[in-house]
LUMVO-877576 format. One line per field, with one value per residue (C-alpha): residue number from 1; residue in three letters; x, y, z. Coordinates in Angstrom, 1 decimal, decimal comma. Each point is the difference from the previous one (the first is absolute). Example, Ala and Ser with C-alpha at 12.3 -4.5 7.8 and 13.67 -1.06 7.14 Angstrom:
// residues 2
nr c(1;2) .
rest c(ALA;SER) .
c1 c(12,3;1,4) .
c2 c(-4,5;3,4) .
c3 c(7,8;-0,7) .
END
This chain:
// residues 531
nr c(1;2;3;4;5;6;7;8;9;10;11;12;13;14;15;16;17;18;19;20;21;22;23;24;25;26;27;28;29;30;31;32;33;34;35;36;37;38;39;40;41;42;43;44;45;46;47;48;49;50;51;52;53;54;55;56;57;58;59;60;61;62;63;64;65;66;67;68;69;70;71;72;73;74;75;76;77;78;79;80;81;82;83;84;85;86;87;88;89;90;91;92;93;94;95;96;97;98;99;100;101;102;103;104;105;106;107;108;109;110;111;112;113;114;115;116;117;118;119;120;121;122;123;124;125;126;127;128;129;130;131;132;133;134;135;136;137;138;139;140;141;142;143;144;145;146;147;148;149;150;151;152;153;154;155;156;157;158;159;160;161;162;163;164;165;166;167;168;169;170;171;172;173;174;175;176;177;178;179;180;181;182;183;184;185;186;187;188;189;190;191;192;193;194;195;196;197;198;199;200;201;202;203;204;205;206;207;208;209;210;211;212;213;214;215;216;217;218;219;220;221;222;223;224;225;226;227;228;229;230;231;232;233;234;235;236;237;238;239;240;241;242;243;244;245;246;247;248;249;250;251;252;253;254;255;256;257;258;259;260;261;262;263;264;265;266;267;268;269;270;271;272;273;274;275;276;277;278;279;280;281;282;283;284;285;286;287;288;289;290;291;292;293;294;295;296;297;298;299;300;301;302;303;304;305;306;307;308;309;310;311;312;313;314;315;316;317;318;319;320;321;322;323;324;325;326;327;328;329;330;331;332;333;334;335;336;337;338;339;340;341;342;343;344;345;346;347;348;349;350;351;352;353;354;355;356;357;358;359;360;361;362;363;364;365;366;367;368;369;370;371;372;373;374;375;376;377;378;379;380;381;382;383;384;385;386;387;388;389;390;391;392;393;394;395;396;397;398;399;400;401;402;403;404;405;406;407;408;409;410;411;412;413;414;415;416;417;418;419;420;421;422;423;424;425;426;427;428;429;430;431;432;433;434;435;436;437;438;439;440;441;442;443;444;445;446;447;448;449;450;451;452;453;454;455;456;457;458;459;460;461;462;463;464;465;466;467;468;469;470;471;472;473;474;475;476;477;478;479;480;481;482;483;484;485;486;487;488;489;490;491;492;493;494;495;496;497;498;499;500;501;502;503;504;505;506;507;508;509;510;511;512;513;514;515;516;517;518;519;520;521;522;523;524;525;526;527;528;529;530;531) .
rest c(UNK;UNK;UNK;UNK;UNK;UNK;UNK;UNK;UNK;UNK;UNK;UNK;UNK;UNK;UNK;UNK;UNK;UNK;UNK;UNK;UNK;UNK;UNK;UNK;UNK;UNK;UNK;UNK;UNK;UNK;UNK;UNK;UNK;UNK;UNK;UNK;UNK;UNK;UNK;UNK;UNK;UNK;UNK;UNK;UNK;UNK;UNK;UNK;UNK;UNK;UNK;UNK;UNK;UNK;UNK;UNK;UNK;UNK;UNK;UNK;UNK;UNK;UNK;UNK;UNK;UNK;UNK;UNK;UNK;UNK;UNK;UNK;UNK;UNK;UNK;UNK;UNK;UNK;UNK;UNK;UNK;UNK;UNK;UNK;UNK;UNK;UNK;UNK;UNK;UNK;UNK;UNK;UNK;UNK;UNK;UNK;UNK;UNK;UNK;UNK;UNK;UNK;UNK;UNK;UNK;UNK;UNK;UNK;UNK;UNK;UNK;UNK;UNK;UNK;UNK;UNK;UNK;UNK;UNK;UNK;UNK;UNK;UNK;UNK;UNK;UNK;UNK;UNK;UNK;UNK;UNK;UNK;UNK;UNK;UNK;UNK;UNK;UNK;UNK;UNK;UNK;UNK;UNK;UNK;UNK;UNK;UNK;UNK;UNK;UNK;UNK;UNK;UNK;UNK;UNK;UNK;UNK;UNK;UNK;UNK;UNK;UNK;UNK;UNK;UNK;UNK;UNK;UNK;UNK;UNK;UNK;UNK;UNK;UNK;UNK;UNK;UNK;UNK;UNK;UNK;UNK;UNK;UNK;UNK;UNK;UNK;UNK;UNK;UNK;UNK;UNK;UNK;UNK;UNK;UNK;UNK;UNK;UNK;UNK;UNK;UNK;UNK;UNK;UNK;UNK;UNK;UNK;UNK;UNK;UNK;UNK;UNK;UNK;UNK;UNK;UNK;UNK;UNK;UNK;UNK;UNK;UNK;UNK;UNK;UNK;UNK;UNK;UNK;UNK;UNK;UNK;UNK;UNK;UNK;UNK;UNK;UNK;UNK;UNK;UNK;UNK;UNK;UNK;UNK;UNK;UNK;UNK;UNK;UNK;UNK;UNK;UNK;UNK;UNK;UNK;UNK;UNK;UNK;UNK;UNK;UNK;UNK;UNK;UNK;UNK;UNK;UNK;UNK;UNK;UNK;UNK;UNK;UNK;UNK;UNK;UNK;UNK;UNK;UNK;UNK;UNK;UNK;UNK;UNK;UNK;UNK;UNK;UNK;UNK;UNK;UNK;UNK;UNK;UNK;UNK;UNK;UNK;UNK;UNK;UNK;UNK;UNK;UNK;UNK;UNK;UNK;UNK;UNK;UNK;UNK;UNK;UNK;UNK;UNK;UNK;UNK;UNK;UNK;UNK;UNK;UNK;UNK;UNK;UNK;UNK;UNK;UNK;UNK;UNK;UNK;UNK;UNK;UNK;UNK;UNK;UNK;UNK;UNK;UNK;UNK;UNK;UNK;UNK;UNK;UNK;UNK;UNK;UNK;UNK;UNK;UNK;UNK;UNK;UNK;UNK;UNK;UNK;UNK;UNK;UNK;UNK;UNK;UNK;UNK;UNK;UNK;UNK;UNK;UNK;UNK;UNK;UNK;UNK;UNK;UNK;UNK;UNK;UNK;UNK;UNK;UNK;UNK;UNK;UNK;UNK;UNK;UNK;UNK;UNK;UNK;UNK;UNK;UNK;UNK;UNK;UNK;UNK;UNK;UNK;UNK;UNK;UNK;UNK;UNK;UNK;UNK;UNK;UNK;UNK;UNK;UNK;UNK;UNK;UNK;UNK;UNK;UNK;UNK;UNK;UNK;UNK;UNK;UNK;UNK;UNK;UNK;UNK;UNK;UNK;UNK;UNK;UNK;UNK;UNK;UNK;UNK;UNK;UNK;UNK;UNK;UNK;UNK;UNK;UNK;UNK;UNK;UNK;UNK;UNK;UNK;UNK;UNK;UNK;UNK;UNK;UNK;UNK;UNK;UNK;UNK;UNK;UNK;UNK;UNK;UNK;UNK;UNK;UNK;UNK;UNK;UNK;UNK;UNK;UNK;UNK;UNK;UNK;UNK;UNK;UNK;UNK;UNK;UNK;UNK;UNK;UNK;UNK;UNK;UNK;UNK;UNK;UNK;UNK;UNK;UNK;UNK;UNK;UNK;UNK;UNK;UNK;UNK;UNK;UNK;UNK;UNK;UNK;UNK;UNK;UNK;UNK;UNK;UNK;UNK;UNK;UNK;UNK;UNK;UNK;UNK;UNK;UNK;UNK;UNK;UNK;UNK;UNK;UNK;UNK;UNK;UNK) .
c1 c(110,2;1,2;0,3;-0,5;-3,5;-0,7;-1,0;-3,8;-1,8;-3,8;-1,6;-2,9;-3,4;-1,2;-2,4;-0,4;-2,5;-1,7;1,8;-1,9;3,6;-1,0;-3,2;2,0;3,5;-1,4;1,7;2,5;-0,3;-2,2;1,2;-3,4;-0,7;0,4;-3,2;-2,1;1,1;2,1;-0,4;3,3;-0,5;3,1;-0,1;1,1;2,4;0,5;0,8;-0,7;-2,2;2,5;-1,0;-1,0;2,4;-2,4;-2,9;-3,5;0,8;3,1;1,7;1,7;2,3;0,2;2,4;0,1;-0,2;-3,9;0,9;2,8;0,8;-0,8;2,6;2,4;-3,2;-2,0;0,5;-0,8;-2,5;1,2;-3,0;-0,7;-0,6;-0,2;-2,8;-1,6;-0,5;-3,6;-0,8;1,9;-2,5;-1,3;-1,1;-0,5;2,6;0,8;-0,4;-2,1;-1,4;-1,5;1,4;1,1;3,7;1,7;0,4;1,2;-2,0;1,7;-1,9;1,9;1,4;0,0;3,5;1,2;3,4;3,0;1,8;3,9;1,6;3,5;1,4;-0,8;0,8;3,0;0,6;3,5;-1,7;3,2;2,3;-2,8;-0,4;-2,4;-1,4;-0,3;-2,0;-2,3;-0,8;-0,6;-2,5;-1,6;-0,4;-1,5;-2,9;0,5;-1,8;-0,2;-2,6;-0,7;-2,4;0,9;1,5;2,6;2,4;2,9;3,1;-0,9;0,7;3,5;1,0;1,1;0,7;3,7;1,8;-2,5;1,7;-2,3;1,0;-2,9;-2,3;-3,5;-1,8;-4,0;-1,3;-2,1;-3,3;-2,2;-3,2;-2,5;-0,9;2,7;2,1;1,5;3,7;0,2;-0,8;2,8;2,7;-1,3;-0,2;3,0;2,3;3,3;-1,6;-0,9;4,3;1,0;-2,1;1,3;3,7;-0,6;-1,7;2,7;2,8;-2,2;0,3;3,4;-1,9;2,3;-2,2;-4,0;-2,6;-3,0;-3,2;-2,4;-2,8;0,2;-3,4;1,4;2,3;-0,2;1,2;3,1;1,1;-0,3;1,9;2,8;0,4;0,5;2,7;1,5;0,0;-2,3;3,2;2,4;1,5;-0,9;-3,4;-1,9;-3,7;-1,9;-3,2;-2,0;-2,9;-3,5;-1,5;-1,7;1,4;3,1;0,2;0,1;3,5;0,9;-1,4;1,9;3,1;-0,6;-0,4;3,2;2,7;-1,8;0,4;-2,9;-0,5;-0,4;-3,2;-1,2;3,6;0,9;1,8;2,5;0,9;0,7;2,4;-2,7;-2,0;-3,2;-1,2;-2,9;0,8;-2,0;1,9;3,0;-0,9;-1,6;3,7;1,5;-2,2;0,9;3,7;1,0;-2,9;-0,8;-3,6;-1,9;-2,7;-3,3;-1,3;-0,4;-1,3;-3,3;-1,4;-4,1;-1,4;-3,0;-3,2;-1,7;2,4;-0,5;3,6;2,2;3,7;2,8;0,1;3,1;-1,7;0,8;-0,8;-3,1;-2,1;-3,4;-1,1;-2,8;2,5;1,8;-3,0;-1,4;3,5;-0,4;-3,4;-2,2;-2,5;-0,9;-3,5;0,3;2,8;-0,6;3,5;2,6;3,3;2,7;3,1;-0,9;-2,7;1,9;2,0;-2,3;-2,6;-3,2;-0,5;-3,2;0,2;2,1;0,5;2,8;3,5;2,8;3,3;3,0;-1,0;-2,9;1,4;-3,0;-3,9;-2,2;-3,7;-1,4;-3,4;-2,5;2,4;3,1;-1,6;-2,8;-1,7;2,2;-1,4;-1,3;2,5;-0,2;1,7;3,4;0,5;3,5;1,1;3,4;-0,1;0,6;3,6;0,8;0,0;1,3;2,9;1,3;-0,1;-2,4;-2,9;-2,9;-3,0;1,8;0,6;-3,8;-0,8;2,1;-1,3;-3,6;0,1;2,0;3,3;2,6;2,8;-0,5;-0,1;2,9;1,6;-0,9;1,6;-2,8;2,1;1,5;-3,1;0,4;-3,8;0,4;-3,9;1,3;-2,0;-3,4;0,7;0,4;-2,7;-2,8;-1,9;0,0;1,5;1,4;3,5;2,3;-2,6;0,2;3,8;-0,2;-2,3;2,5;2,9;-1,9;-1,2;3,8;1,2;-2,8;1,0;3,6;-0,8;-2,3;2,7;2,8;-2,1;-0,9;3,7;0,6;-2,8;1,8;3,4;-1,1;-2,0;3,0;2,0;-2,3;0,2;3,6;0,3;-2,4;1,6;3,8;-1,7;-1,5;3,5;1,8;-2,0;0,5;3,8;-0,3;-1,8;2,4;2,9;-1,8;-0,7;3,3;2,1;-2,4;0,9;3,5;0,3;1,4;-3,2;1,3;-0,4;-2,9;-1,8;0,9;-1,0;-3,4;0,0;0,9;-3,2;-2,1;1,3;-0,4;-3,6;-1,1;1,1;-2,1;-2,7;0,6;0,2;-3,5;-1,0;-2,0;1,9;-1,3;-2,3;-2,5;0,1;-0,6;-2,6;2,7;1,8;0,1;0,7;-3,3;-2,0;0,8;-0,9;-2,8;-3,3) .
c2 c(62,5;0,8;-3,2;2,1;1,6;3,2;-0,3;1,7;1,5;-0,1;3,4;0,0;-0,6;-0,3;-1,9;-2,6;1,2;-1,3;1,3;0,7;0,5;-1,9;1,3;3,3;-2,2;-1,5;1,5;2,7;3,8;2,1;3,2;2,3;2,3;4,1;1,1;3,1;2,5;-0,6;1,0;0,6;1,5;1,9;-2,2;-3,6;-0,6;0,5;4,1;3,2;0,3;0,8;3,8;-0,1;1,3;-0,2;2,6;-0,9;-0,5;-1,4;-2,9;-2,3;-3,2;-3,4;0,2;4,2;1,3;1,7;0,4;0,3;-1,1;2,6;-1,1;-2,8;-2,3;0,2;-1,3;1,7;-1,2;-0,8;-0,2;-3,5;0,5;3,0;2,3;3,3;1,2;1,0;-0,1;0,6;-0,4;-1,8;-3,5;-3,5;-1,7;-3,3;0,5;-1,2;3,1;-0,2;4,4;1,3;1,5;2,2;-1,6;0,5;-1,4;-0,7;-0,5;-3,0;0,4;-3,9;0,3;-0,6;2,2;0,1;2,9;0,1;-2,5;-0,7;3,2;-1,9;-3,6;-1,2;-3,8;0,2;0,9;-1,5;2,6;2,5;1,9;-1,9;3,8;0,2;-3,2;1,0;3,1;-1,5;-2,6;3,1;1,6;-3,0;0,5;-3,7;-1,3;-2,7;-2,3;-3,1;2,5;2,9;2,3;1,7;1,8;-2,4;2,7;0,4;-3,4;0,1;3,0;-1,3;2,1;1,2;-2,2;-2,6;-3,3;-2,5;-3,5;-2,0;0,8;-2,3;0,0;-1,2;-2,4;-1,7;1,6;-1,6;1,3;-2,2;0,9;2,2;-1,5;3,1;-0,5;-3,6;0,7;2,4;-2,4;-2,6;2,4;2,9;-2,2;1,5;4,0;-0,8;-1,8;3,3;2,5;-1,8;0,7;3,5;0,2;-1,7;2,7;2,6;-0,9;-1,8;-3,1;-3,5;-2,2;-0,3;-2,6;-0,5;-1,7;-1,9;-1,8;-3,8;-0,2;2,0;-2,8;1,4;3,5;-1,6;-1,9;2,6;2,4;-2,9;-0,7;3,8;0,3;-3,0;-2,2;1,2;1,6;2,1;3,1;0,8;-0,7;-2,8;-0,6;-1,6;-2,4;1,2;-2,3;1,5;1,3;3,7;2,4;-1,0;3,0;2,3;2,0;-0,5;-3,7;-0,7;1,2;-2,0;-3,3;0,6;1,6;-1,2;4,2;1,9;3,8;2,2;1,2;3,2;-0,9;-0,6;-2,4;2,3;0,0;-3,7;0,7;-1,9;2,0;-2,0;0,7;-1,7;-2,0;2,3;3,3;-2,0;-0,6;3,8;1,1;-2,0;1,9;3,5;-0,5;-2,2;1,5;3,2;-0,7;1,4;-2,1;0,3;-3,3;-3,1;-3,4;-0,3;-3,5;0,2;-3,3;-1,6;-2,1;3,9;0,4;-2,4;0,0;0,9;0,5;2,0;3,2;2,7;3,2;3,5;2,2;2,1;-2,7;-0,6;-2,9;-0,6;-0,8;-2,1;-1,9;0,5;-2,0;-2,9;-0,6;2,3;-0,9;-3,7;-0,1;0,1;2,9;1,3;1,9;1,8;-0,2;1,8;-2,4;-3,4;-0,9;0,8;2,9;1,2;2,6;0,4;2,4;1,9;0,1;-1,1;3,1;0,6;-0,4;-2,3;1,9;-1,4;-1,9;-1,7;-4,2;-1,3;0,4;-2,8;-0,3;-2,0;-1,8;-1,3;-3,1;1,9;2,6;0,2;2,7;1,0;-2,4;2,2;0,7;-1,8;1,2;-1,0;-3,8;0,9;-3,8;1,5;-1,4;3,8;-0,2;-3,4;1,1;3,4;-0,2;3,3;-1,7;2,5;-0,1;0,5;-0,2;2,8;2,4;-0,5;0,7;3,4;0,5;-0,4;2,6;2,5;-0,8;0,8;0,5;-3,8;-0,9;1,3;-1,7;-3,2;0,9;0,6;1,5;-3,3;-1,5;-1,2;-0,2;-3,4;-0,7;-3,3;1,0;0,7;-3,0;-2,3;2,2;-1,9;2,3;1,9;3,4;1,8;0,6;1,7;2,7;1,0;0,1;1,7;2,6;0,4;0,5;2,9;2,0;-0,2;1,5;2,4;1,3;0,0;2,6;2,0;-0,4;1,3;2,9;0,8;0,0;2,5;2,0;0,5;0,4;2,9;1,5;0,1;0,9;3,3;1,0;-0,6;2,4;2,8;-0,1;0,6;2,8;1,6;-0,7;1,4;2,9;1,1;-0,6;2,7;2,5;-0,7;0,6;3,2;1,5;-0,9;1,6;3,3;-0,1;0,0;2,3;3,9;2,3;1,6;-3,5;0,1;2,4;-0,4;-3,7;1,6;2,5;-3,0;-1,6;2,9;-0,1;-3,4;0,3;3,3;-1,8;-3,1;2,4;1,6;-3,3;-0,6;3,1;0,4;1,5;4,0;0,9;0,9;-2,6;0,3;3,2;2,3;-0,5;2,8;-2,0;-2,0;3,5;1,1;-2,8;-0,5;-0,1) .
c3 c(89,9;3,3;2,3;3,0;1,1;0,9;4,0;0,4;3,2;0,8;0,9;2,8;-1,1;-3,5;-2,2;-2,3;-2,3;-3,3;-2,7;-3,1;-2,2;-2,8;-1,4;-1,4;-1,3;-2,7;-2,9;-0,2;0,9;-2,1;-1,4;-0,1;-2,5;0,2;1,9;-1,6;3,6;2,4;3,2;1,9;3,9;1,1;3,3;-0,7;2,4;3,9;0,6;-0,9;-3,8;-2,9;-1,6;-3,6;-2,7;-3,1;-1,1;-1,5;-3,4;-0,2;-2,3;2,3;-1,1;1,9;2,8;0,5;3,1;1,0;3,7;1,8;3,8;2,2;2,9;0,9;0,9;-3,1;-4,0;-3,4;-2,1;-3,7;-2,9;-0,6;-3,5;-2,6;-0,8;1,4;3,4;-0,1;4,1;3,2;2,5;2,9;-1,1;1,6;1,8;0,5;4,2;2,9;0,8;-3,8;-0,1;-3,5;0,0;-2,6;-3,1;-3,9;-2,6;-3,1;-3,3;-1,8;-3,6;0,0;-1,5;3,7;-1,3;2,3;1,3;-0,5;2,5;-1,4;2,0;3,4;-1,1;1,6;-0,9;1,7;3,8;1,0;-0,3;1,4;3,5;2,3;0,6;-3,9;0,0;2,7;-2,1;-3,0;2,4;1,3;-3,4;-1,4;2,5;1,6;3,0;1,7;-1,9;2,9;0,8;2,3;-2,9;2,2;-1,8;-1,7;0,0;4,3;0,5;-2,5;2,6;3,1;3,1;0,0;1,6;-0,3;-1,7;-2,3;0,3;-1,7;-2,4;-0,4;-2,7;1,0;-2,5;2,3;-0,8;2,8;-0,1;-2,0;-3,3;-0,8;-3,2;-1,4;1,5;-0,7;-3,9;0,2;1,4;-2,3;-3,4;1,0;2,4;-1,8;0,4;4,1;0,5;-1,9;1,6;3,5;-0,9;-0,3;3,2;1,5;-1,8;1,2;3,6;0,2;1,3;0,1;-0,2;-1,6;1,0;-2,3;1,7;-1,5;1,3;-0,1;-1,8;-3,1;-1,8;-3,7;1,2;2,0;-2,8;-2,6;2,7;0,7;-3,4;-1,1;2,6;-0,9;3,2;3,1;1,6;-2,1;-0,5;4,1;-0,6;1,2;-0,6;2,9;0,6;2,9;1,3;-1,2;3,0;0,2;0,5;-1,1;-2,1;2,4;-0,1;3,7;-0,1;-3,4;2,0;2,7;-2,0;-1,9;2,2;3,7;0,7;1,5;-1,2;3,0;1,7;-2,4;-1,7;-3,7;-1,5;-0,8;3,4;0,6;-3,6;-2,4;-3,1;-0,9;-3,9;-2,1;-3,0;-2,2;1,3;-1,0;-3,4;-0,3;1,3;-2,4;-2,9;1,7;-0,1;-2,8;-2,5;1,7;0,4;2,3;1,7;-2,0;0,0;2,6;0,0;1,6;1,0;-0,7;1,2;1,9;-0,7;-0,9;-3,3;-2,9;-1,1;3,2;-0,7;-0,3;-1,9;-0,4;0,3;-0,6;3,2;0,1;-2,1;1,3;1,7;-1,8;-3,1;2,2;0,4;-3,7;-1,0;2,0;-1,6;2,6;2,5;0,7;1,7;3,4;0,7;3,4;1,4;-2,0;2,1;-0,7;1,4;2,0;2,2;3,0;-0,3;-3,4;0,4;-1,9;-2,7;-0,6;-3,6;-3,0;-1,4;2,1;-2,0;1,1;1,7;1,1;2,9;-1,8;-0,6;0,6;-1,3;1,9;-1,6;3,0;-0,6;3,0;0,3;0,3;2,9;2,3;2,0;3,3;2,5;3,5;2,0;3,9;3,1;0,2;1,9;1,0;-2,0;-1,2;-4,1;-0,8;1,9;-1,1;-3,5;-0,1;-2,2;2,0;3,7;1,4;2,0;-2,4;2,9;2,2;-3,4;-0,7;3,5;0,6;-3,9;0,8;3,2;-1,9;2,1;-2,6;2,6;1,2;-3,6;-0,7;3,0;-1,4;-2,8;-2,7;-2,7;-0,5;-1,0;-3,8;-0,6;-1,5;1,3;1,7;3,2;-1,2;-2,3;3,3;1,9;1,2;0,9;-3,4;1,5;-3,0;1,5;-2,0;-1,1;3,5;-0,1;-3,3;2,1;2,7;-1,8;-2,3;3,2;1,4;-3,4;0,1;3,9;-0,9;-2,8;2,2;2,6;-2,9;-1,2;3,6;1,0;-3,5;1,5;3,2;-1,1;-2,9;3,3;1,9;-2,5;-0,8;3,7;-0,1;-2,7;1,5;3,3;-2,0;-2,3;3,4;2,3;-3,9;0,1;4,2;-0,3;-3,1;1,9;3,1;-2,2;-1,3;3,2;1,7;-2,9;0,9;3,4;-0,9;-2,3;0,9;-0,3;-3,1;-1,5;1,6;-1,2;-3,6;0,7;0,6;-3,0;-2,4;1,2;-0,1;-3,4;-1,0;1,5;-1,9;-2,8;0,2;0,5;-3,3;-2,0;1,1;-0,9;-3,5;-2,6;0,8;2,8;-2,8;-2,7;-3,8;0,8;1,5;-3,1;-2,0;-3,3;0,8;0,8;-3,1;-2,3;-2,0;0,9) .
END
């Protein structure tokens, strides 16, 4: 082992929360059976929804593309198992809105037959151009598995002239209850490390850091054993203090490097790219074995489920089947949450499917969740400011969001808020602060979309006026040229031009007239016809 510890820094604020991790780590990851149906929403990522490439009644194999990404920030969707497409329609999706979204429904055949992936496998990726690696990651439909679901190929494609020095692999998994990354690091450390090497090759980065919270000693030891040391091959594994939200991208970068991402900026602006450990494992399978993203590890936990554990789940599997695979509901389930208790959201039904961004299903009982207490006036205690890991002024953001003064809210760096919930957690007045921030962001995005639509309509109107003015101007210029030509021509030419114009007029008049003035009645043959 190396004898020089890695220097660590501290981000502002944060909370020490009860972890509740050991509830779901008592047994290995269990591979779920193939469900009877899978429901695959066409938008399982940030960006434009994918476009269907199959039709109802078509048979598909596992790993086959069934919907293609429709833009740069988009991602394709693959069949998570073999079967027959039985519907392409709106279905309920795991989203705070509870709305239905376009989805492809596959009736499975139970064979779980893979499509041929050998043609896209690249076991010798070190000799492959980074652009080819990025293309493969994009084709495999890989998105960030830490919860954001941002298309990974975009993060592997820095702007021209932008040099990436450091790749950070996020294994902090700071939110209570969630253990899918922890179990993945324990059971698949070699795949994660190989995926990290592929990421480094794609970005041509100099060094790699893996950050793991110090409450995960088994995961840390498993990765060190797979690497052969805590530092080798340009990779260093670092334990970081357990404090929420150390797993936030900007917070982990601060802890490991001491650098701060600029306000409303990206980690790539300071030469850093951060990826999740689950994303790295998916990249390994996609590049080395040619397998697209069709499954993921999901934590099913909480006192409201009988047998909490981690499951390897085919994408599109209904949540009710995950819970059934964990022994079903206990006597007192109160709330179904996708994600953790701090940043997750309540599900309205267990009929929705597991998607790429589903890292945890928390089935909470009455001891784990309680009814929201009534909100009281802000007492300006400043507790929210002390807890904010983004070093913002939550109290000011609250006042401006509540009064719908969105310009002022942006002046206080509203979009630097990571919605971690620390401010609401410590608020003695029980104010739902994060809800106000989300409302303000949504309204600002709506105003921006409306402004863009208005600008587009204005541009179209101005172009139409410009075109009409141009056509009128060209018409006037043509008339002027003709009039000038007539004036300058000799008298004999003028007479010829006048006669020619009269002849053209007579021809046009004749062309508009009937073929004969009398029609069929004046035709001798018609009159002589049999009667």
